[in-house]
C-alpha positions as MATLAB code, in Angstrom:
seq = 'MASFFSYAGAVWWCLALALFCLSLCCGLVQPLVQKRRATNAKLPPVSVIAPIKLLESGFETAQESMFLQDYPDYEILISAAESQSPALDAARRVAGGYPWRCCRILRSEAAAAVSPKLNNLTAPLAQARHDFVFIKDSNMTLERDTLAAFMQNFARGVGLVVAVPVAVRPESFAGRIEAFLLNGHARLLLSASVLGIGFGVGKAMLFRRSDLARAGGIEAMSHMLAEDTAISTGLARLGLRTVFAHRTVAQEIGARSLREIYQRQARWSVIRRANERFSFPLEPLGSPLPAALAGALAAPLMGTPAWWGFCATLFGWFCAEMAFAILKGWEVSPWSPLAFLGREILSLSAWLHAWTTHDVVWGKGRFDARKGAREAARASREDAD';
ca = [
       0.000    0.000    0.000;
       2.863    2.374    0.828;
       4.385    1.678   -2.584;
       1.054    2.464   -4.264;
       0.827    5.878   -2.579;
       4.452    6.619   -3.430;
       3.890    5.912   -7.133;
       0.579    7.798   -7.108;
       2.369   10.737   -5.517;
       5.108   10.554   -8.140;
       2.544   10.646  -10.969;
       0.749   13.658   -9.438;
       4.078   15.417   -8.772;
       5.276   14.938  -12.350;
       1.989   16.089  -13.861;
       1.766   19.125  -11.575;
       5.339   20.232  -12.296;
       4.921   19.653  -16.029;
       1.787   21.810  -16.101;
       3.477   24.432  -13.931;
       6.524   24.667  -16.221;
       4.246   24.829  -19.262;
       2.275   27.687  -17.685;
       5.477   29.602  -16.948;
       6.662   29.328  -20.549;
       3.246   30.126  -22.029;
       2.729   33.054  -19.675;
       5.976   34.644  -20.806;
       5.350   34.273  -24.550;
       1.601   35.030  -24.571;
       1.886   38.727  -25.499;
       4.020   37.878  -28.539;
       1.922   34.888  -29.643;
      -1.432   36.623  -29.260;
      -0.255   39.850  -30.885;
       0.588   37.868  -34.035;
      -3.004   36.608  -34.072;
      -4.412   40.128  -33.608;
      -4.882   41.078  -37.254;
      -7.799   43.533  -37.194;
      -6.682   46.987  -38.376;
     -10.084   48.735  -38.234;
     -11.028   51.107  -35.393;
     -14.834   51.464  -35.491;
     -16.649   53.599  -32.884;
     -17.159   51.939  -29.501;
     -19.519   52.383  -26.555;
     -17.548   51.956  -23.322;
     -19.765   50.808  -20.445;
     -18.713   50.958  -16.789;
     -21.185   49.513  -14.270;
     -20.471   50.840  -10.780;
     -21.610   49.978   -7.274;
     -19.096   50.608   -4.472;
     -16.454   53.268   -3.926;
     -13.307   51.177   -3.454;
      -9.563   51.833   -3.453;
      -8.340   53.037   -6.830;
     -11.883   53.784   -8.041;
     -11.141   57.245   -9.438;
      -7.914   56.086  -11.104;
      -9.795   53.250  -12.777;
     -12.625   55.566  -13.887;
     -10.239   58.180  -15.233;
      -8.459   55.585  -17.373;
     -11.605   55.340  -19.546;
     -11.353   59.010  -20.464;
      -7.679   58.776  -21.470;
      -7.919   56.183  -24.230;
      -5.983   56.809  -27.448;
      -8.927   55.872  -29.660;
     -10.556   57.951  -32.407;
     -14.257   57.641  -31.530;
     -15.894   56.319  -28.394;
     -18.586   57.234  -25.903;
     -18.707   56.409  -22.190;
     -21.777   55.160  -20.338;
     -21.626   54.838  -16.554;
     -24.466   52.839  -15.031;
     -25.647   52.205  -11.481;
     -28.703   50.731   -9.823;
     -28.820   53.688   -7.401;
     -29.641   57.302   -8.127;
     -27.224   58.562   -5.469;
     -24.135   56.947   -3.953;
     -20.502   57.792   -3.073;
     -19.391   55.894   -6.193;
     -21.680   57.979   -8.399;
     -20.415   61.190   -6.810;
     -16.834   60.151   -7.555;
     -17.746   59.134  -11.116;
     -19.350   62.545  -11.719;
     -16.228   64.316  -10.422;
     -14.014   62.334  -12.788;
     -16.328   62.901  -15.771;
     -16.414   66.621  -14.999;
     -12.689   66.798  -15.601;
     -13.142   65.669  -19.220;
     -16.018   67.762  -20.625;
     -14.917   67.040  -24.204;
     -15.586   63.311  -23.796;
     -19.070   62.077  -24.615;
     -20.210   60.638  -21.290;
     -23.641   59.715  -19.950;
     -24.578   58.468  -16.483;
     -27.558   56.117  -16.509;
     -29.679   54.473  -13.876;
     -30.201   50.794  -14.609;
     -33.206   49.612  -12.609;
     -33.723   46.226  -14.275;
     -34.339   43.230  -12.017;
     -35.017   40.475  -14.552;
     -31.555   38.884  -14.430;
     -30.103   36.807  -11.614;
     -26.728   38.541  -11.839;
     -26.681   42.025  -10.236;
     -24.030   43.031  -12.756;
     -26.171   41.958  -15.709;
     -29.063   44.014  -14.333;
     -26.692   46.974  -14.142;
     -25.768   46.505  -17.807;
     -29.334   46.410  -19.143;
     -29.898   50.164  -19.556;
     -26.522   51.068  -21.104;
     -26.664   48.140  -23.540;
     -30.082   49.323  -24.677;
     -29.008   52.976  -25.027;
     -25.509   52.535  -26.454;
     -25.050   54.371  -29.766;
     -22.534   51.967  -31.281;
     -22.562   48.292  -32.196;
     -19.202   47.572  -30.584;
     -19.417   47.541  -26.800;
     -16.533   47.499  -24.345;
     -17.457   46.673  -20.734;
     -15.084   47.085  -17.822;
     -15.486   46.614  -14.081;
     -15.123   49.669  -11.868;
     -11.835   48.451  -10.334;
     -10.058   47.846  -13.662;
      -7.470   50.427  -14.744;
      -6.708   50.617  -18.478;
      -3.548   51.663  -20.265;
      -4.033   54.356  -22.899;
      -3.922   51.833  -25.766;
      -6.101   49.139  -24.147;
      -9.229   49.842  -26.190;
      -7.247   49.844  -29.446;
      -5.483   46.623  -28.415;
      -8.819   44.916  -27.739;
     -10.112   45.973  -31.147;
      -6.922   44.692  -32.778;
      -7.764   41.235  -31.397;
     -11.268   41.318  -32.897;
     -10.164   39.333  -35.949;
     -12.303   37.226  -38.284;
     -14.356   34.616  -36.435;
     -13.993   36.321  -33.046;
     -17.111   37.233  -31.090;
     -15.683   38.184  -27.705;
     -12.339   39.655  -26.622;
     -11.504   39.487  -22.935;
      -8.403   40.315  -20.907;
      -6.351   38.677  -18.205;
      -6.670   40.766  -15.002;
      -3.452   41.360  -13.066;
      -3.611   42.533   -9.449;
      -1.982   45.860   -8.587;
      -1.541   48.060   -5.517;
      -2.632   45.862   -2.577;
      -2.756   47.847    0.679;
      -3.152   45.135    3.321;
      -1.850   41.635    3.999;
      -5.192   40.153    2.933;
      -4.953   42.270   -0.218;
      -1.534   40.752   -0.932;
      -3.009   37.277   -0.572;
      -5.693   38.194   -3.097;
      -3.058   39.691   -5.408;
      -1.064   36.450   -5.253;
      -4.232   34.467   -5.937;
      -5.323   36.589   -8.898;
      -1.865   36.666  -10.445;
      -1.487   32.908  -10.077;
      -4.784   32.575  -11.920;
      -3.569   35.110  -14.494;
      -0.631   32.849  -15.349;
      -3.052   30.017  -16.115;
      -5.260   32.284  -18.237;
      -2.248   33.430  -20.256;
      -1.380   29.784  -20.854;
      -4.910   29.047  -22.044;
      -4.594   31.953  -24.473;
      -1.387   30.574  -26.009;
      -3.062   27.176  -26.429;
      -5.976   28.806  -28.262;
      -8.459   28.302  -25.426;
     -10.811   31.177  -24.686;
     -13.638   31.639  -22.199;
     -15.513   34.473  -20.586;
     -13.624   36.644  -18.097;
     -15.868   39.563  -17.253;
     -13.355   42.106  -15.948;
     -13.048   43.669  -19.421;
     -14.926   42.500  -22.525;
     -15.410   43.657  -26.118;
     -18.215   42.347  -28.344;
     -20.885   43.440  -30.804;
     -24.403   44.189  -29.588;
     -25.718   42.720  -32.836;
     -23.966   39.414  -32.088;
     -25.350   39.435  -28.551;
     -28.842   39.998  -29.957;
     -28.434   37.041  -32.348;
     -27.392   34.920  -29.351;
     -30.665   35.749  -27.586;
     -29.729   38.976  -25.846;
     -29.743   39.543  -22.120;
     -33.004   37.602  -21.819;
     -31.274   34.373  -22.885;
     -28.596   34.882  -20.211;
     -30.718   36.298  -17.406;
     -30.717   33.010  -15.469;
     -26.902   32.788  -15.318;
     -24.871   34.110  -12.389;
     -21.679   34.257  -14.484;
     -22.665   36.718  -17.220;
     -19.226   36.477  -18.855;
     -19.568   32.709  -19.262;
     -23.118   33.162  -20.547;
     -22.021   35.668  -23.208;
     -19.084   33.511  -24.300;
     -21.258   30.390  -24.497;
     -24.022   32.181  -26.383;
     -21.607   33.570  -28.970;
     -19.942   30.168  -29.325;
     -23.286   28.758  -30.441;
     -23.095   31.231  -33.338;
     -19.642   29.928  -34.251;
     -17.838   32.944  -32.770;
     -14.700   32.441  -30.674;
     -13.626   34.037  -27.411;
      -9.985   35.166  -27.286;
      -7.725   36.831  -24.738;
      -6.170   40.146  -25.707;
      -2.395   40.445  -25.839;
      -2.630   43.212  -23.233;
      -3.520   42.530  -19.602;
      -5.630   44.914  -17.508;
      -4.783   46.121  -14.001;
      -7.162   45.199  -11.194;
      -6.991   47.599   -8.249;
      -6.832   45.647   -4.974;
      -6.447   48.201   -2.192;
      -7.260   47.177    1.383;
      -9.113   43.884    1.774;
     -10.124   41.690    4.695;
      -9.578   37.926    4.851;
     -13.311   37.408    5.260;
     -14.034   39.485    2.178;
     -11.607   37.684   -0.106;
     -12.632   34.243    1.170;
     -16.308   34.948    0.531;
     -15.514   36.182   -2.989;
     -13.360   33.156   -3.800;
     -15.894   30.750   -2.306;
     -18.639   32.317   -4.420;
     -16.674   32.004   -7.648;
     -15.571   28.476   -6.782;
     -19.207   27.417   -6.502;
     -20.001   29.138   -9.808;
     -16.995   27.523  -11.532;
     -18.063   24.119  -10.256;
     -21.467   24.645  -11.881;
     -20.108   25.981  -15.192;
     -16.721   24.267  -15.639;
     -17.496   20.663  -14.834;
     -14.377   19.223  -16.453;
     -11.705   21.702  -15.370;
     -12.952   22.462  -11.860;
     -12.124   19.019  -10.347;
      -8.595   19.348  -11.773;
      -7.851   22.754  -10.220;
      -5.685   21.332   -7.379;
      -3.326   19.971  -10.043;
      -2.171   23.554  -10.568;
      -1.622   24.187   -6.861;
       1.795   23.877   -5.166;
       0.503   22.579   -1.826;
      -0.967   19.326   -3.233;
       2.158   19.031   -5.406;
       4.320   19.332   -2.273;
       2.277   16.638   -0.544;
       2.701   14.462   -3.629;
       6.435   15.173   -3.502;
       6.501   13.977    0.101;
       4.798   10.732   -0.896;
       7.160   10.229   -3.844;
      10.346   11.120   -1.960;
      11.079    7.539   -0.740;
      11.275    6.414   -4.376;
      14.274    8.741   -4.742;
      15.798    7.721   -1.437;
      15.077   11.038    0.279;
      12.975   11.802    3.361;
       9.362   12.913    2.921;
       9.977   16.318    4.540;
      12.666   17.053    1.966;
      10.308   16.267   -0.931;
       7.637   18.501    0.576;
       9.894   21.472    1.326;
      11.896   21.281   -1.904;
       8.743   21.257   -4.022;
       7.115   24.139   -2.166;
      10.278   26.252   -2.100;
      11.116   25.598   -5.743;
       7.561   26.444   -6.842;
       7.632   29.695   -4.871;
      11.009   30.739   -6.322;
       9.808   30.014   -9.863;
       6.645   32.078   -9.306;
       8.716   34.950   -7.925;
      11.030   34.894  -10.938;
       8.011   34.836  -13.263;
       6.377   37.766  -11.429;
       9.584   39.814  -11.618;
       9.896   39.184  -15.361;
       6.241   40.198  -15.858;
       6.488   43.236  -13.571;
       3.837   41.882  -11.195;
       3.400   42.317   -7.449;
       6.419   41.182   -5.373;
       7.101   42.256   -1.775;
       8.728   41.031    1.448;
       5.279   39.691    2.345;
       5.256   37.414   -0.700;
       6.246   34.153    1.104;
       3.389   34.509    3.596;
       0.973   35.664    0.880;
       1.976   32.581   -1.151;
       1.081   30.247    1.733;
      -2.066   32.215    2.534;
      -3.187   31.941   -1.078;
      -2.840   28.151   -1.009;
      -4.793   27.728    2.203;
      -7.545   30.122    1.121;
      -7.963   28.851   -2.449;
      -7.987   25.168   -1.467;
     -10.472   25.911    1.326;
     -12.750   27.677   -1.171;
     -12.374   24.764   -3.626;
     -13.343   22.237   -0.949;
     -16.244   24.428    0.159;
     -17.624   24.429   -3.398;
     -18.171   20.647   -3.167;
     -20.439   21.079   -0.147;
     -22.990   23.544   -1.512;
     -24.641   24.992   -4.604;
     -25.702   28.157   -2.783;
     -24.155   31.471   -3.767;
     -24.546   34.608   -1.677;
     -24.222   37.724   -3.831;
     -25.195   41.092   -2.454;
     -28.435   40.561   -0.565;
     -29.526   37.529   -2.580;
     -28.979   33.792   -2.233;
     -28.922   31.755   -5.450;
     -28.538   28.206   -6.705;
     -25.523   28.107   -9.031;
     -26.855   25.056  -10.913;
     -30.209   26.491  -11.932;
     -29.319   30.135  -12.228;
     -31.615   30.578   -9.244;
     -34.841   31.596  -10.926;
     -36.714   29.935   -8.073;
     -34.405   31.382   -5.430;
     -34.629   34.870   -6.868;
     -38.405   34.658   -7.032;
     -38.598   33.398   -3.465;
     -36.348   36.212   -2.338;
     -38.618   38.802   -3.953;
     -41.704   37.182   -2.407;
     -40.077   37.270    1.030;
     -39.291   40.957    0.545;
     -42.916   41.641   -0.354;
];
């Protein structure tokens, strides 16, 4: 039995390290590979939509980045479910500094969709002047050429262009854990891009409203919690691909609490389990902690103690991630070793939690990730009445 576990550990260890090395190589070459695929030279007018809710760290910087795009013709639509809020006040201040930009602030009061974000997008999607729509979350900061880079990737056969979010400017230890988590995920997304695999990542998206309408519009996706996955899947049914842009986007982290980041990761783990039934069970294969445990099991096969296999794997993985982050210009700090360990504990806890429930708590609602929660949403409204 001991021999069986040792060989099983060796197989896991080899697979995990092979995938890790592949992700490092792919992550480094992704900008070059994807830029060669980005063959669209046209720059049609675009409606930039920014749904907002909370006033968080880096909010004004992220909002201002929309107004600074080097792009010939675009409008900006800022949408919120509220008529007054601190976030709206900040958005108005930023917009007031750029009176030459076409900007409208809309109230989106729709409640037909399960996803609060999709409800917030209903009004601006209906009132946008242009067919091309670029949507970005309120905590995403764009470089000046981001919009043009997204359009460059909208080549023949593409229906959706998304970006890999990279965490920037964490202001607390919990924020550094989240930055490590997001950037570890970013490496995997960059690898998927190189391999020609694309799927919805809703932090920043570019698509045509006409294509969305042919896919059934918001109504066809209103039951989905993950609106980015719903859009990507709907466009795929039309034969249109989802691709990652060759430019990443910066996600402002700021100050976070451990409770806040765990709840967010637990929520998205449950949603991924419902929508990514093949890849979700394999997620621990990309994690260094299970790989280190596998290294401990396999160590006797190499005549070394188990503790050495565990520590060598974990330390080597961390050093490789640090070297990768330095080459990419990503977050590195003296807190990185502890953030690395914190990320592993938090992400594996969220992954295990996802196997115990289908419930997702989002805002003030509780939903069933399998069904899109039509029944749950209706029950919630009835309780409120």
